[in-house]
PLY file of the C-alpha trace (Angstrom):
ply
format ascii 1.0
element vertex 341
property float x
property float y
property float z
element edge 340
property int vertex1
property int vertex2
end_header
-12.46 -11.12 -28.65
-14.60 -7.90 -28.63
-16.76 -6.95 -25.82
-19.64 -4.14 -25.06
-18.03 -3.35 -21.86
-14.55 -3.39 -20.19
-14.17 -3.08 -16.53
-10.68 -1.97 -15.80
-9.41 -2.36 -12.23
-5.54 -1.12 -11.41
-4.16 -3.29 -8.62
-1.22 -2.55 -6.18
-0.80 -4.16 -3.13
-4.34 -5.16 -2.93
-4.29 -8.65 -1.65
-7.28 -8.15 1.35
-9.31 -6.22 -0.88
-9.11 -7.54 -4.63
-11.12 -10.74 -4.20
-14.09 -8.56 -2.96
-13.74 -6.49 -5.45
-13.47 -8.74 -8.20
-16.15 -10.78 -7.15
-18.77 -7.77 -7.10
-17.48 -7.02 -10.68
-17.88 -10.56 -12.03
-21.32 -10.64 -10.37
-22.60 -8.32 -12.95
-25.83 -9.12 -14.36
-24.63 -7.67 -18.07
-23.53 -10.49 -20.29
-20.71 -8.97 -22.57
-18.00 -7.66 -20.31
-14.17 -8.04 -20.36
-12.29 -7.98 -16.77
-9.24 -6.14 -17.57
-6.93 -6.29 -14.28
-3.77 -4.62 -14.36
-0.95 -5.64 -11.47
1.47 -2.98 -10.76
4.16 -4.77 -9.23
3.02 -4.44 -5.87
4.78 -7.73 -4.66
2.23 -8.99 -2.43
-0.40 -11.80 -2.91
-2.57 -9.95 -5.21
-1.72 -11.57 -8.36
-2.29 -14.92 -7.02
-5.82 -14.20 -5.70
-6.40 -12.79 -9.52
-5.25 -15.96 -11.00
-6.61 -18.31 -8.85
-10.13 -16.44 -9.63
-9.42 -16.18 -13.21
-9.02 -20.36 -13.10
-11.80 -21.07 -10.75
-14.91 -18.44 -11.42
-17.42 -18.99 -13.90
-16.55 -15.98 -15.82
-12.73 -16.54 -15.29
-12.40 -16.99 -19.27
-13.46 -13.18 -19.59
-10.54 -12.09 -16.72
-7.68 -10.69 -18.59
-4.51 -9.99 -16.38
-1.51 -7.85 -17.39
1.61 -7.77 -15.20
4.33 -5.10 -14.87
7.96 -5.88 -14.21
8.09 -2.81 -12.16
5.73 -0.16 -10.39
4.71 2.19 -12.82
1.58 4.10 -10.95
-2.01 4.00 -11.06
-1.72 6.55 -14.04
0.25 4.20 -16.29
-2.10 1.29 -15.54
-5.11 3.10 -16.44
-3.50 4.55 -19.54
-2.84 1.00 -20.46
-6.45 -0.05 -19.96
-7.49 2.86 -22.54
-5.31 1.77 -24.78
-5.84 -2.00 -24.53
-9.49 -2.35 -23.61
-11.36 -4.59 -25.89
-14.93 -3.04 -24.75
-16.81 -0.53 -26.97
-17.12 1.09 -23.64
-14.65 1.23 -20.52
-15.57 1.40 -16.63
-12.93 2.18 -14.18
-13.20 0.88 -10.60
-10.64 0.58 -7.76
-9.27 -2.68 -6.29
-10.78 -1.98 -2.56
-14.19 -0.93 -3.88
-17.47 -2.71 -4.92
-20.28 -2.42 -7.27
-23.81 -3.45 -7.37
-24.83 -6.27 -9.28
-26.80 -4.18 -11.88
-24.24 -1.48 -12.21
-23.21 -2.33 -15.93
-26.95 -2.96 -16.73
-28.14 0.09 -15.62
-25.61 2.15 -17.26
-25.68 0.39 -20.49
-29.40 0.69 -21.05
-29.20 4.60 -20.41
-26.17 4.79 -23.23
-28.43 2.78 -25.62
-31.64 4.26 -24.91
-30.12 7.98 -25.38
-27.16 7.11 -27.84
-25.07 8.53 -25.19
-21.20 8.68 -25.02
-20.94 8.61 -21.11
-23.17 7.45 -18.39
-22.72 8.44 -14.48
-23.95 6.35 -11.62
-24.62 7.84 -8.14
-22.52 6.23 -5.33
-21.85 6.31 -1.75
-18.84 6.37 0.59
-18.37 4.27 3.85
-15.84 6.20 6.05
-13.40 4.13 8.10
-15.78 4.98 11.20
-18.51 3.26 8.80
-20.57 6.25 8.69
-22.16 6.35 5.15
-22.56 9.15 2.84
-24.66 9.23 -0.17
-24.06 11.27 -3.70
-27.27 11.06 -5.79
-27.36 12.52 -8.82
-30.96 13.76 -10.49
-32.00 11.56 -13.42
-30.87 13.82 -15.95
-30.07 13.55 -19.92
-27.34 16.14 -20.91
-27.62 16.12 -24.70
-25.61 18.56 -26.79
-22.45 20.44 -26.97
-21.45 21.77 -23.50
-24.28 20.51 -21.39
-22.72 18.04 -19.49
-19.66 20.38 -18.36
-22.26 23.35 -17.88
-23.61 20.74 -15.26
-20.45 19.90 -13.88
-19.44 23.48 -13.38
-22.50 24.97 -12.18
-21.39 24.71 -8.82
-18.30 23.47 -6.75
-18.30 19.64 -6.63
-20.77 19.59 -9.19
-19.66 16.34 -10.63
-17.81 13.22 -9.09
-13.96 13.94 -8.61
-13.21 10.22 -9.41
-12.58 8.25 -12.62
-14.77 5.59 -11.28
-18.24 4.91 -11.72
-18.96 6.02 -15.03
-19.29 3.97 -18.51
-17.68 6.10 -21.26
-17.32 5.15 -24.94
-13.36 4.06 -25.27
-13.25 5.50 -28.74
-13.89 9.02 -26.89
-10.72 8.86 -24.91
-9.02 7.51 -27.54
-9.91 9.82 -30.19
-9.21 12.86 -27.93
-5.89 11.17 -26.85
-7.18 11.82 -23.23
-5.10 10.02 -20.59
-4.45 10.01 -17.12
-1.57 12.78 -16.14
1.63 11.44 -14.82
0.89 12.00 -10.97
0.30 10.17 -8.03
-2.37 12.49 -6.62
-5.44 13.82 -7.97
-4.86 12.49 -11.56
-8.36 10.84 -11.69
-9.82 14.48 -10.79
-7.88 16.20 -13.83
-9.17 13.42 -16.11
-12.98 13.76 -15.06
-12.81 17.27 -14.80
-11.41 17.93 -18.27
-13.44 14.85 -19.85
-16.86 16.41 -19.46
-15.45 19.19 -21.82
-15.25 16.58 -24.64
-18.99 14.82 -24.18
-21.60 15.82 -26.37
-24.24 13.32 -24.85
-24.27 12.22 -21.45
-26.67 10.52 -18.96
-27.16 11.11 -15.12
-28.77 8.03 -13.29
-30.06 8.52 -9.35
-29.07 4.69 -8.84
-26.63 3.74 -6.15
-24.09 1.96 -8.40
-21.02 2.19 -6.60
-19.26 1.92 -2.97
-16.08 3.59 -2.08
-14.47 1.93 1.21
-12.43 4.48 2.62
-9.45 2.77 4.38
-6.94 4.30 7.05
-3.90 5.47 5.34
-5.35 5.76 1.80
-4.48 8.54 -0.28
-8.16 9.89 -0.23
-8.18 10.08 3.35
-4.68 11.92 3.99
-6.39 14.71 5.78
-7.02 12.36 9.01
-3.07 11.18 8.85
-0.74 12.18 11.70
1.97 12.48 9.09
1.51 13.88 5.87
4.21 14.14 3.07
5.00 17.43 1.50
5.44 15.95 -2.06
1.70 14.68 -1.55
0.57 18.09 -0.75
2.64 19.61 -3.81
1.38 16.79 -6.01
-2.23 17.85 -5.30
-1.40 21.44 -6.28
0.34 20.37 -9.54
-2.35 18.45 -10.61
-4.63 21.53 -10.34
-2.20 23.73 -12.03
-2.76 21.10 -14.89
-6.40 22.08 -15.23
-5.25 25.91 -15.62
-3.26 24.82 -18.26
-5.90 22.90 -20.08
-8.64 26.08 -19.20
-6.68 28.26 -21.72
-8.27 26.44 -24.69
-11.65 26.97 -23.24
-11.82 30.62 -22.53
-14.68 31.28 -25.25
-16.97 28.62 -23.84
-20.04 29.95 -21.85
-18.84 27.69 -18.86
-15.55 29.12 -18.76
-15.71 31.51 -15.60
-17.76 28.36 -13.41
-14.76 26.13 -14.60
-12.50 29.10 -13.36
-14.23 29.38 -10.30
-14.17 25.84 -9.54
-10.57 25.64 -9.79
-9.72 28.45 -7.50
-12.28 27.32 -5.00
-10.16 23.89 -5.19
-7.01 25.89 -4.64
-8.81 27.54 -1.72
-9.72 24.21 0.10
-6.03 23.02 -0.55
-4.59 25.95 1.12
-7.00 25.53 3.81
-6.04 22.12 4.49
-2.14 22.76 4.19
-2.85 25.77 7.07
-4.63 23.58 9.17
-2.27 20.53 8.83
0.99 22.67 8.55
2.58 21.05 11.39
1.94 17.55 10.33
3.37 17.99 6.79
6.96 16.49 6.40
9.30 18.18 5.40
7.56 21.73 6.11
6.12 23.80 3.49
6.84 27.54 3.12
4.32 30.09 2.83
5.69 31.11 -0.73
4.78 27.47 -1.88
1.34 27.63 -0.07
0.77 30.66 -1.76
1.59 29.57 -5.42
-1.43 27.73 -5.34
-3.59 30.68 -5.38
-2.91 31.73 -9.18
-6.13 32.25 -11.13
-6.27 30.48 -14.44
-7.85 33.59 -16.57
-6.37 37.19 -16.89
-7.84 40.19 -15.15
-9.16 41.26 -18.53
-10.98 38.06 -19.24
-12.53 38.16 -15.60
-13.81 41.63 -16.24
-15.71 40.23 -19.43
-17.40 37.38 -17.31
-21.01 37.37 -17.58
-21.44 35.06 -14.68
-19.29 34.57 -11.48
-17.35 37.79 -12.34
-17.10 39.06 -8.62
-16.07 35.67 -6.90
-13.60 34.91 -9.65
-12.13 38.78 -9.39
-12.06 38.32 -5.22
-9.93 35.35 -5.70
-7.84 37.01 -8.59
-7.00 39.82 -6.15
-6.46 37.21 -3.23
-3.57 35.43 -5.14
-1.95 38.65 -6.20
-1.47 39.65 -2.39
2.03 39.04 -0.63
2.25 35.90 0.54
2.02 36.60 4.62
-1.27 38.70 3.89
-2.71 36.55 1.36
-2.42 33.60 3.75
-3.80 35.57 6.46
-6.82 36.46 4.53
-7.31 32.67 3.58
-7.08 31.89 7.31
-9.78 34.37 8.21
-12.09 33.07 5.30
-11.62 29.55 6.40
-12.34 30.28 9.98
-15.45 31.70 8.60
-16.46 28.90 6.80
-15.12 26.52 9.58
-12.62 25.01 7.55
-9.92 25.75 9.99
0 1
1 2
2 3
3 4
4 5
5 6
6 7
7 8
8 9
9 10
10 11
11 12
12 13
13 14
14 15
15 16
16 17
17 18
18 19
19 20
20 21
21 22
22 23
23 24
24 25
25 26
26 27
27 28
28 29
29 30
30 31
31 32
32 33
33 34
34 35
35 36
36 37
37 38
38 39
39 40
40 41
41 42
42 43
43 44
44 45
45 46
46 47
47 48
48 49
49 50
50 51
51 52
52 53
53 54
54 55
55 56
56 57
57 58
58 59
59 60
60 61
61 62
62 63
63 64
64 65
65 66
66 67
67 68
68 69
69 70
70 71
71 72
72 73
73 74
74 75
75 76
76 77
77 78
78 79
79 80
80 81
81 82
82 83
83 84
84 85
85 86
86 87
87 88
88 89
89 90
90 91
91 92
92 93
93 94
94 95
95 96
96 97
97 98
98 99
99 100
100 101
101 102
102 103
103 104
104 105
105 106
106 107
107 108
108 109
109 110
110 111
111 112
112 113
113 114
114 115
115 116
116 117
117 118
118 119
119 120
120 121
121 122
122 123
123 124
124 125
125 126
126 127
127 128
128 129
129 130
130 131
131 132
132 133
133 134
134 135
135 136
136 137
137 138
138 139
139 140
140 141
141 142
142 143
143 144
144 145
145 146
146 147
147 148
148 149
149 150
150 151
151 152
152 153
153 154
154 155
155 156
156 157
157 158
158 159
159 160
160 161
161 162
162 163
163 164
164 165
165 166
166 167
167 168
168 169
169 170
170 171
171 172
172 173
173 174
174 175
175 176
176 177
177 178
178 179
179 180
180 181
181 182
182 183
183 184
184 185
185 186
186 187
187 188
188 189
189 190
190 191
191 192
192 193
193 194
194 195
195 196
196 197
197 198
198 199
199 200
200 201
201 202
202 203
203 204
204 205
205 206
206 207
207 208
208 209
209 210
210 211
211 212
212 213
213 214
214 215
215 216
216 217
217 218
218 219
219 220
220 221
221 222
222 223
223 224
224 225
225 226
226 227
227 228
228 229
229 230
230 231
231 232
232 233
233 234
234 235
235 236
236 237
237 238
238 239
239 240
240 241
241 242
242 243
243 244
244 245
245 246
246 247
247 248
248 249
249 250
250 251
251 252
252 253
253 254
254 255
255 256
256 257
257 258
258 259
259 260
260 261
261 262
262 263
263 264
264 265
265 266
266 267
267 268
268 269
269 270
270 271
271 272
272 273
273 274
274 275
275 276
276 277
277 278
278 279
279 280
280 281
281 282
282 283
283 284
284 285
285 286
286 287
287 288
288 289
289 290
290 291
291 292
292 293
293 294
294 295
295 296
296 297
297 298
298 299
299 300
300 301
301 302
302 303
303 304
304 305
305 306
306 307
307 308
308 309
309 310
310 311
311 312
312 313
313 314
314 315
315 316
316 317
317 318
318 319
319 320
320 321
321 322
322 323
323 324
324 325
325 326
326 327
327 328
328 329
329 330
330 331
331 332
332 333
333 334
334 335
335 336
336 337
337 338
338 339
339 340
């Protein structure tokens, strides 16, 4: 059966949250939606909750559940959704978050009106303390090659890092063979950061359509944990390294200097957090491992030819060329000045 939209929810040990998340998805006012759930062998009661809702909810017939025999990770689950979605458009959400009842209606209305390939809604985050932060886009139509990427890279954090809360044409992901990388950390940042370069027609909405509910111990909240896995930290670094690799084919694009600057700023913030939390990282991480994150995606010659962001990119390039102790001392001082340390 074909649908206009597939809402994809990866599920892993989500028993306390999946009913709330799925209830918000099933409450959508838009009629033609497939609800594609991938249970990643968490071994808790999540699957039983999903099956019960499949049997009892009015839209239960539109729920499709895929089960894994063994845990494969969130990237594998989402990639399976890309391959198997019956919807013309695909919308990811996490199993511990909620969406507004008119989320899909608003996004589809914008897509149909502007013949767009992707539509982003604005969102809010509720911290473990209950504090709410709103991230609101201006009402924008970015129609034309490179328009979305130019907007996304215009400043650090110019577009969301999460793969949730945007509606994207499923064929766009399939035709570009665009998938989540095999990583446990920041795989969604990588997908979204590269996806914006493939989109010709995009719409941004100021409407709050998604609520991220942060939990203690979640991967997105690791900076506040008492103990942090070294593999988790290095996994973040490897994800950003992937973006450096995919940047090589974009070096002739007008947005390339700002893309590079966003990448090296991400590296800088990662290193600041590592230095701040170094005593909490187990096992310990060496100066050489920390400094390895600060390699620039562009060459010196490329940076010298930049028409925008040349001096900032050059400063980060030279920072990454310093000996590890000097480099990290400089990062520490800069981090202190920016109140990151």
